[in-house]
FILUMLUM-238703 format. One record per residue (C-alpha): x, y, z. Coordinates in steps of 0.25 Angstrom, whole numbers, plus 5000, padded with zeros to 4 digits. Each point is the difference from the previous one (the first is absolute). Layout:
N
XYZ...
END
This chain:
1180
517443665679501350064995501350055006501250094995501149965009500850125005501049975011501250085006501249924995500249864995500149945014498550005002499649954986500349855002499249995013498850074993500149904988500049885009498750045005499449984986500049855003498950015009499450134997498549984995499350104991501150074993499849994985501050114995501450035004500850124994501550005004500650084989501450065000500449945013501249924996499749885008501249935004500349855003499249995013498850074995500049924987500049875007498950045009499250054989500249874992499749915012498750085003499549984986500149855001499050005011499250134999498649974994499450144997501050084993499650034986500950124996501550025003500750124995501549995001500450114990501450065002500649915010501249964992500049855003500949984988501050105005500349925013499949864996499149914991499849915012499050105004499249984988500149855001499450015014498850074994499949914989500049885009498950065008499150024987500149854998499149985012499250135001498649984997499450145002501050104993499450054987500850124997501650015002500750134997501549994999500350124991501450075002500649895008501249974990499749855000501049934992499849884990500249905012498850075007499250004988500249854998499649975015498750084998499749934987500249865008499050055010499050044989500049854996499349965013499350125005498550014997499650135006500950114994499350084989500850134999501650005000500750134998501549994997500250134993501450075001500849875004501149934993499549864998500650004986499949894990500149885010498950065009499150034988500249864994499749935014498750085002499649964986500249865004499150025012498950074992499849874992499549935013499550115009498550024999499750125009500950124996499350104992500950125000501550004998500950125000501449984995500350144996501550055000500649865003500949984988499449874996500550024986499749924987500149865007499150045011499050054990500049884992499849915013498850085004499450004986500149855001499349995013498850094995499749894990499549915011499750095012498550035002500050105012500950114997499250134996501150115002501549994996500950125001501349994993500450154998501550035000500549854998500850014987499249884994500450054986499449964987500049855002499450015014498950094994499749904989500049885010498950075008499250034988500049854996499549975014498950104999499449924988499849895010499850065014498550035004500150075013501150114999499350145000501150105003501449994994501050115002501349994991500450155001501550034998500449864995500650034986499149904993500150094988499250004987500049844998499649985014498850104998499649934987499949865006499350065012499050064991499849874993499749935013498950105004499249954987499749875007500250045015498650035007500450045014501150105000499450145004501250085003501350004992501250095004501050024990500750135003501450034996500249884991500350064987498949924992500050124990499050024989500049864995499649955014498950105002499449974986500049855004499350035013499050094993499649884991499749925013499250115006499049994989499649865004500549995015498850015009500749995014501150105001499650135007501450065003501250024991501350075004500950044988500750115007501450034994500049904989500650074988498650014993499950104989498950054991499749864994499849945013499150115004499149994988499949855001499650005015498950114996499449914990500049895010499250095010498950024990499749855001500449965014499050005011500749965013501350095001499850105011501550055002501050034990501350065003500950054989500850105008501450034995499849954986500050084987498749984993500050154996498950084995499449904990500049895011499350095009499050044989499749854997499849975015499150125001499149954989500049865006499550055013498750054993499549864998500749935012499249995012500849935010501450075002500050085013501550045001500950054989501450045003500850074989501050085007501250044991499549964987500150134992498549994997500050154998498850104998499349914990500149885008499450075012498950064991499649864995500049955014499250125005498949964989500049865006499850055014498750074996499349874998500949905007499449955013501049915005501450075001500350055014501550034999500750074988501550035001500650094990501250055007501250054991499249984987500350144993498550035003499950154998498950115001499149944989500149865006499750065014498850074995499449874993500249925013499350115008498850004990499949855003500050015015498850094999499249874994500849885006499449955013501049895004501450054999500650015014501550024997500650094989501550014999500650114991501450025007501050074991499150034988500150164999498550024998500350145004499050115006498949974990500049855002500050025015498850104999499149914992500349885009499650095011498750034993499749854998500249975015498950095003499049904995500849875000499649925012500949875000501550054999500749985013501550024996500550104990501650014997500450124993501550015005500950074990498950064992500250155000498650045003500450125007499250105008498850004991499949854999500149995015498950115002499149924991500349875007499750075013498650054995499749854997500449955013499050095007498949924994500749864997499749905010500849884996501450044997500949955012501450024994500650114992501450014995500550144995501549985003500850094991498950074993500550155001498950035010500350135007499350085011498750024992499849854997500449975015499050105005498949944991500349865004499950055015498650064997499649874995500549925012499150085009498849944992500449874995499749875008500749894993501450034996501049935010501450024992500550124993501450014994500550144997501449975001501050084991499150114996500250155003499150025012500550115009499650055014498650054994499649874994500549925012499350095010498749984992500249855000500250015015498750085002499349894993500649895009499350065012498649964994500449894991499649865006500549904989501450034995501049915007501250024991500650144995501350014992500650144999501449954997500950104992499150125000500350135007499149995013501050085008499850055014498650064999499549884993500749915010499350085012498749994993500149854998500449995015498750075004499249914991500549885007499550045013498649994995500149904989499749855004500149924987501450034994501049895002501150034990500650144998501250024991500750135000501449974994500850124995499050115004500950085009499050025010501150045010500150015015498750075003499249914990500649885007499750055014498550024996499949864994500749945013498950075008498949944992500649865002499750025015498549994998499949934986499749865001499949954986501350034993501049884998501050054990500650144999501150034990500850135003501249974992500850134995499250105008501050075008499249985013501350015008500249985015498850075005499149934990500649875004499950035015498550044998499849864993500749935011499050065010498949954992500549864999500049995015498450004999499749964986499549864999499849984985501250054992500849884995500950064989500850145001500950044990500950125003501149984990500950124997499350105010501250075006499749935013501250015009500449935013499050075008498849964991500549865000500149995015498650055001499549894991500849905007499450045013498649984994500449864995500149955014498550025002499449994986499449874997499550014986501150054991500749894992500850084989500850135003500950064989501050105005501049994988500850124995499850085014501250045008499749935013501449975003500649915011499050055011498849984991500549854997500249985015498650055004499449914989500849885006499450025014498650014994500249874993500349935013498650035004499150024988499349874995499350044987501050064991500549914989500650094990501150115003500650084989501350085004500850024987500950115000499750065013501550015006499749915012501549954999500649895009499450045013498650014995500249864993500649945013498750045007499149954989500749875000499949985015498550034999499949894989500449905011498750015007499050064989499149904995499250074989500950084991500149924986500750114991501150105004500650094990501450065004500650044987501050114999500250025015501549975002499849905011501449944996500649885006499550015014498550024995500249884992500549925011498950045010498949974989500649864998499949975015498650045000499749914988500449885008498850015009499050094993499049914993499150104993500850094991499949964985500650114993501250085003500650114991501550045004500450064986501150105001500449995014501549985000499949865006501349934997500649865002499749985015498650054998499849904989500649895008499050025011498850014992500449874993500149945014498650055003499449944988500449865004499150015012498950104995498849944994499150124997500850104991499649984985500650134994501450065003500650124992501550025003500250084987501250095000500649965013501449944997499949875008501149944991500449864996500049955015498650065003499449944987500649865003499450005014498750044994500149884991500249915011498850055007499149984988500449854999499149985013499150135000498749964994499250135000500850114992499450024987500750144996501550035002500650134994501550005001500350114989501250095002500749915011501349974994499849855001500849974988500249874992500149915013498750065005499349974986500549865001499549985014498650064996499949904988500349895010498850035009499050024988500249854997499449965013499250125006498549984997499550145004500850114994499250064988500850134998501550025001500750134997501550004998500250124992501450074999500749895008501149964990499549864999500749984987500049894990500249895011498950055008499150014988500349864996499749955014498750075001499649944987500349865004499150035013498950044992499949874993499649945013499350115007498550014998499650125008500850124996499250104991500950125000501550014999500750134999501549994996500250144995501450054999500749875003500949984988499649864998500450014985499649934988500349865005499250025013498850054992500149894990499949905012498850085006499350004986500249845000499349995013498850094995499749894990499649915012499750095012498550035001499950095012500950134997499150124995501050115002501550004996500950135001501349984993500350154998501550044998500549855000500850014987499149894994500450034986499549944987500349855004499250035013498950074993499949894990499949895011498950085007499250024988500049854997499549985014498950094998499449914989499749895009499950085014498650035004500150075013501050114999499250144999501150105003501450004994501050115002501250004991500450155000501550034998500449864995500750024987499049914992500250024985499649944987499949855004499350025013499050104995499649924988499849885009499150085009499250044987499849854997499649975015498950105000499349934989499749895010500250055014498650045006500450045014501150125000499350135004501250095003501350004992501150095003501150014989500550145002501550034997500249884991500350014985498749994992500550044986498950044990500149874992499849925013498950095004499249974988500049855004499850025015498850104999499349914989499949905011499350105009498950034990499049905006500649975013498950025010500749985013501150115000499650125008501450075003501250024990501250075003501050034989500750125005501550044999500549994986499149884997499250054987500150094989499050064989499949874992499849925012499050095005499249994987499949855003499650025014498950104996499549904990499949905011499250105009498950024990499649855003500549985013498950015011500849975013501150105001499850115011501450055002501150034990501350055004500950064988500850105008501550034996499949944985500350074987498550024996499950124990498850064994499749894990500049905011499150085008499050024989499849854998499849995015499050115000499249924988500049885009499450085012498850044991499549865000500749945013499050005011500849945012501350085002499950095012501550045002501050044989501450045004500850074989500950085008501450034995499749974985500050104988498650014996500150154998498850084995499549914989500049885010499250095010499050044990499849864995499849955015499050125002499149954988500049875007499650065013498850064994499349874998500849905010499149985012501049915009501350075001500150065014501550035001500950064989501550025003500750094989501250055009501250054992499449984986500550134993498550044999499850154997498950105000499349934988500049865007499450075012498950074992499649874994500049935014499250125005498949984989499949855004499850035015498850094996499349874995500749885007499249955012501049895005501550065002500250045015501650005000500850084989501550015002500750104991501350035008501250054993499450034987500050144993498550044999500350145004499050115003499249974988499849855004499750045014498950104995499449894992500049905011499450105009498950034991499749855000500049995015498850105000499149894994500749875003499349925012500949885002501550045001500550005014501550014998500850084990501550005000500650124993501450005007501150064991499250064989500450155000498550045000500550145007499050105005499050004989499849855001499950015015498950124998499249914990500149885010499550095012498850044992499749854998500149975014499050095004498949924994500649864998499449905011500849874997501550035000500649965014501550004996500850104992501550004998500750134995501449985004501150074992499150084991500650145000498850065007500350135007499250085010498950044990499749864997500149965015499050115004499049954989500049865005499950045014498850084997499449884993500149925013499150095007498949954991500549864997499449895009500649874995501550024999500849935011501449994995500850114993501549994997500650144996501549965003501150084993499250124995500650145002498750055008500850075011499450075012498950064992499549874995500149935013499250125006498949974990500049855003499950045015498850094997499349884993500249905011499250105009498849964992500349874993499549885008500349894991501550004997500849895008501450004994500750134995501449994994500850135000501449955000501150084992499150124998500950115005499150035012500650085011499650045014498950094995499349884993500349915011499350105010498850014991499949854999500149985015498950115002499149924990500249875007499550065014498649994994500149904989499749865006500049914987501450014995500849885005501350014993500850124995501449994994500950125000501449944999501150074991499450145002500750125007499350005013500850045012499849985015498950105001499149934989500449875006499550035014498750064995499749874992500449915012499050075009498949954990500549864998499149915007499949855003499049994988500950084990501349984994500950124996501249964993501350084997499850135008
END
């Protein structure tokens, strides 16, 4: 007999738990996330002492440690006498060292418990040491989970000592405990003696290379361990080589996890050699390393003879085509591997074809992941051919592989006969209507596919109508993702009709499809009879009030929908009032998103009334809805009686002081709300004081966002006082609140004693040096804070020096934002010194801090040993070329850094040469920001050289430099072979027609670049013509920015021809290009044929009324364009009248900008008549 307790309110719980004393037959009790208070805890503890049947007790998320460690002590005392309990789950209870010690004491006498889960608590070193002592005498515990407990080195050492004598423990989980190198070595020594442990998880512990070496040595003699988890430990090549030697003789290990360990080619080669001999390993995880092509080839060769490995994970290893080809050869004969992950490995068409050939023969692979590999159309086609005969593959992930319509058609043909595939991911594959229609035909026949992801493709009304028709007969698909396509009204209507018949679909995602009011109404009608759909995502669809009212009617009778997302749908107060009325009777909806809809005061009040009655809604999102003070007052009143809402987002609603006061009163009695977002609401001091007073009483709220509210010093001081007694709040955002130095000092004081806050944002509050010093002192004592945002507080060099000193000993902080704090060289020097020993910080933001020679040199030295920092922001500091040489040398083999910002006069040509050299070997960096520097063509050329070999960089920002034509030509050459760069920003770089021609040639070949920004250059009409020619064949570029390039009418004519056939471009910026009526007419003519462009900016081009009339004519036929910007175009009344006439029939344009034209009252009146609740016309 098992039971999950669900009671209305905490009052009934103690009585229910008292019944456990005499309840016979109950063996399993689940009381997760109930926040049991003193009476309930004592009742539970008393019951455990006498209950003689309960074997499993799950108390996850009850926050015992939040309230008082005596609650844990009571449970521990009960364990001393309990003789039946075998499993106790205390995860996520914020149990402190005292609680850990009490539980340890109980384990010394308890003789029944076999499983104890203490994951995500705070038992610390003392708790870890106490439990270690208990393990020396306890003889029943077999599974102990201590993940995320900060037991650190001393706790690790103590546990290692216990393992030498303990003879029952089989599973020990220690991930995220910072036991370090010494802790790892101690555990290794224990493994030489221990003969019972089978599973050891040491992930994220910074045991380093030496720790890896001694663990490998221990495995030579250990004969019981079967699973070893070492993810994110920086064991490096040497550690991998040592483990490889062990695998040659070890005969027990079956699972080895080396994810993200800085393993390069040598480590990969060594592991491959080991696999040729090893006969027990079944799972090997090498994700996020850099074994490269040769490592991949070696592993493939090993798999030819290895007969035991089942799962091999190689995501993000730059294996390339050759690696994939070699692995394919293995799959032809291998009979054990069931899962192969090759995401983001630079596998292209040839690699895809080789894998496809292997699938025709292989009979045991069930999962193949090829996300982000650019296998292209041909690769997709041959994989499809393989699926016709393959009978084992169930999951195929081809996201971010531009297979296009042809690849999609072939996959569709395969699905007609394939009977095993259940999940197909084709997100962002440049699939248009033809591909969508083909897949629809397949769905009419296929009987196995349950999940189909077609998000971010180019499927329009025709493709979606075909898919809808298929849904009428398909009986297996339960998830369909069509986010960011162009389904539009007719597609929405068709899908709605399908839902009336379909009985299997549970999740439908239609974000950003502009289905409009009518599409929304048909979907709503379907919900009245549909009984399977549980999630409907309609964000950014312009359903308007009528669509909302229709959905409201449906919600009154629908009994399955739990999640409805209507964000940014042009819903007003009428639509909101209708939804509120529906909530009074609906009993299934748990999440409703109405953000960015103008529901105003009346809408807010209507929702408040609904919340007084509704008993199921847990999440309500109302950001930027203009509900104002009165709307907030009503919602606050509702919160006093509502007992289900846990998350309320009121950002940007100007609820002001009165709204803040009302919400504070509600929080005094409300016991369910956990997250409250009040950012940007003009709450001042009195509101802050009231909220602080509420926090002294409230015991439910965990997240409070007061960013940009001006609560001032007094408001902050009051919140500090509240936090001294409050024991539930974990996240507090007080940015932009004018709390000043005294507020900073007060916040520091509370951090010394508060045991729960993990995230604190104090940005732009003028805390200054004293505030910085005080916060630093607090961090010496505090053991919970992980994120601290001090941006723009002017803490200065001295304040940052003190903070740096603290980082040497603090072991919890992972994110520190010191942007704009005048850190200077001395501060930089101190912070760099701290990074040499700190092992937890992953993100450090030092933008705009005047760090120069000494500081930057110090960072160069620190990077040689630091293995945790992934994001470093250094823009607008002073990195001179000589310093850059040293700094970037340290980045060559740094395997953790993913984001580097060096913008704003930070680097010049010689410095860029050094950075480029580093990029040749660095395999972790994905985003590099070099905007606003003095990089010329020479620097750009060496950067381009690096891009030819670098295989990880995805975003390169070079805006406002001086690359010129030569630099653009060099980058173009790189783009011909680079397969990872998706975003290139060359805004204002003095690029002329020659540079544009070179980039155009690259675009004809490149299969990765999706965003190209060329604003404010001088490419002229010839450059535009070249780019236009490239667009005729390019199949990946989605955004092209040519703002301010003087392309003229001829350039526009060329682009218009390209737009008639291009099927991928969705956004085109042509502002300020001297395009007249002739060019405008050509582009508008192209819109009659183009089916993908959704955004076109034509601002500040002298097209006049003739040009506007041409655009109007195009709008009568085009069904795709959603945003058209015609501001500053010399358009008069005739043009306005023509546009208004077109809008009478056009149902897809959602925004039209016409400001700064010559439109008078006559034109304005005509435009006003066609302005709808679902359409925004600006400037008439």
